[in-house]
Residue frames as qw, qx, qy, qz and C-alpha x, y, z in Angstrom:
[[0.229, -0.971, -0.064, -0.009, 90.17, 106.07, 75.01],
 [0.686, 0.348, -0.215, 0.602, 93.59, 107.63, 74.62],
 [0.470, -0.791, -0.160, 0.357, 95.34, 109.38, 77.43],
 [0.425, 0.808, -0.139, 0.384, 97.29, 112.45, 76.48],
 [0.521, 0.265, -0.503, 0.637, 100.43, 113.48, 78.31],
 [0.250, -0.416, 0.286, -0.826, 98.55, 115.71, 80.76],
 [0.847, -0.269, -0.096, -0.449, 96.08, 112.95, 81.64],
 [0.855, 0.081, -0.447, 0.250, 98.93, 110.48, 82.06],
 [0.256, 0.362, -0.466, 0.766, 100.75, 112.89, 84.36],
 [0.529, -0.385, 0.167, -0.738, 97.61, 113.38, 86.42],
 [0.935, -0.135, -0.266, -0.193, 97.11, 109.61, 86.65],
 [0.682, 0.196, -0.498, 0.498, 100.70, 109.15, 87.79],
 [0.068, -0.417, 0.362, -0.830, 100.20, 111.90, 90.37],
 [0.764, -0.327, -0.008, -0.556, 97.10, 110.14, 91.70],
 [0.913, 0.006, -0.390, 0.115, 99.04, 106.89, 91.93],
 [0.426, 0.330, -0.485, 0.689, 101.90, 108.58, 93.79],
 [0.345, -0.411, 0.273, -0.798, 99.53, 110.21, 96.28],
 [0.892, -0.221, -0.138, -0.369, 97.62, 106.98, 96.85],
 [0.818, 0.123, -0.462, 0.321, 100.86, 105.05, 97.37],
 [0.137, 0.401, -0.453, 0.785, 101.98, 107.68, 99.88],
 [0.626, -0.365, 0.137, -0.675, 98.71, 107.29, 101.78],
 [0.948, -0.062, -0.300, -0.087, 99.11, 103.50, 101.74],
 [0.598, 0.286, -0.506, 0.552, 102.68, 103.78, 102.99],
 [0.160, -0.416, 0.377, -0.812, 101.62, 106.13, 105.81],
 [0.806, -0.277, -0.033, -0.522, 98.71, 103.89, 106.78],
 [0.908, 0.040, -0.395, 0.132, 100.96, 100.85, 106.92],
 [0.373, 0.345, -0.498, 0.703, 103.56, 102.71, 108.97],
 [0.422, -0.396, 0.246, -0.778, 100.89, 103.95, 111.39],
 [0.911, -0.155, -0.204, -0.323, 99.47, 100.45, 111.61],
 [0.759, 0.183, -0.515, 0.354, 102.87, 98.98, 112.44],
 [0.072, 0.398, -0.464, 0.788, 103.20, 101.41, 115.37],
 [0.658, -0.316, 0.139, -0.669, 99.93, 100.22, 116.94],
 [0.134, -0.250, 0.945, -0.163, 100.08, 97.03, 118.98],
 [0.542, 0.320, 0.662, -0.408, 96.38, 96.29, 118.36],
 [0.386, 0.307, 0.737, 0.463, 94.93, 95.13, 115.05],
 [0.069, 0.031, -0.198, -0.977, 93.60, 97.86, 112.79],
 [0.480, 0.365, 0.525, -0.601, 89.86, 98.57, 112.91],
 [0.558, 0.414, 0.693, 0.192, 87.75, 97.36, 110.01],
 [0.276, 0.934, 0.163, -0.159, 87.31, 100.94, 108.76],
 [0.176, -0.765, 0.507, 0.357, 91.10, 101.37, 108.47],
 [0.493, -0.072, 0.816, 0.294, 91.37, 98.10, 106.58],
 [0.479, 0.680, 0.554, 0.019, 88.55, 99.10, 104.22],
 [0.132, 0.952, -0.098, -0.259, 90.18, 102.46, 103.51],
 [0.310, -0.556, 0.683, 0.358, 93.50, 100.78, 102.81],
 [0.532, 0.239, 0.787, 0.201, 91.84, 98.29, 100.46],
 [0.378, 0.859, 0.326, -0.112, 90.13, 101.17, 98.64],
 [0.048, -0.859, 0.378, 0.343, 93.47, 102.94, 98.19],
 [0.420, -0.252, 0.810, 0.323, 95.06, 99.77, 96.80],
 [0.509, 0.528, 0.676, 0.069, 92.12, 99.28, 94.43],
 [0.238, 0.937, 0.058, -0.248, 92.46, 102.88, 93.23],
 [0.188, -0.672, 0.608, 0.379, 96.17, 102.39, 92.49],
 [0.481, 0.054, 0.842, 0.239, 95.47, 99.17, 90.61],
 [0.443, 0.745, 0.491, -0.088, 92.75, 100.89, 88.57],
 [0.115, 0.919, -0.208, -0.314, 95.04, 103.76, 87.61],
 [0.306, -0.467, 0.760, 0.334, 97.84, 101.35, 86.69],
 [0.543, 0.334, 0.764, 0.100, 95.46, 99.25, 84.59],
 [0.368, 0.882, 0.224, -0.190, 94.41, 102.38, 82.72],
 [0.021, -0.829, 0.460, 0.316, 98.02, 103.40, 82.04],
 [0.441, -0.215, 0.838, 0.240, 99.01, 99.88, 80.99],
 [0.552, 0.552, 0.625, -0.009, 96.07, 99.59, 78.61],
 [0.282, 0.932, -0.021, -0.226, 96.96, 102.91, 77.04],
 [0.213, -0.663, 0.648, 0.310, 100.61, 101.92, 76.69],
 [0.552, 0.080, 0.813, 0.166, 99.59, 98.73, 74.88],
 [0.490, 0.761, 0.422, -0.052, 97.56, 100.79, 72.39],
 [0.619, 0.350, 0.147, 0.688, 100.63, 102.83, 71.61]]
């Protein structure tokens, strides 16, 4: 599967938005003195997994040329 420029731009946009959500979640978490609930941790893990998936896709495409 080849990504064209538009698809690559969309993937990068998704990565940027997910990283922003991760950054916000971590900042919010740092402000709370109590450990984050399991739901917050699961959501954060899902965001990280989404970023890794998008990066894997872009890296694979870059390797193919």
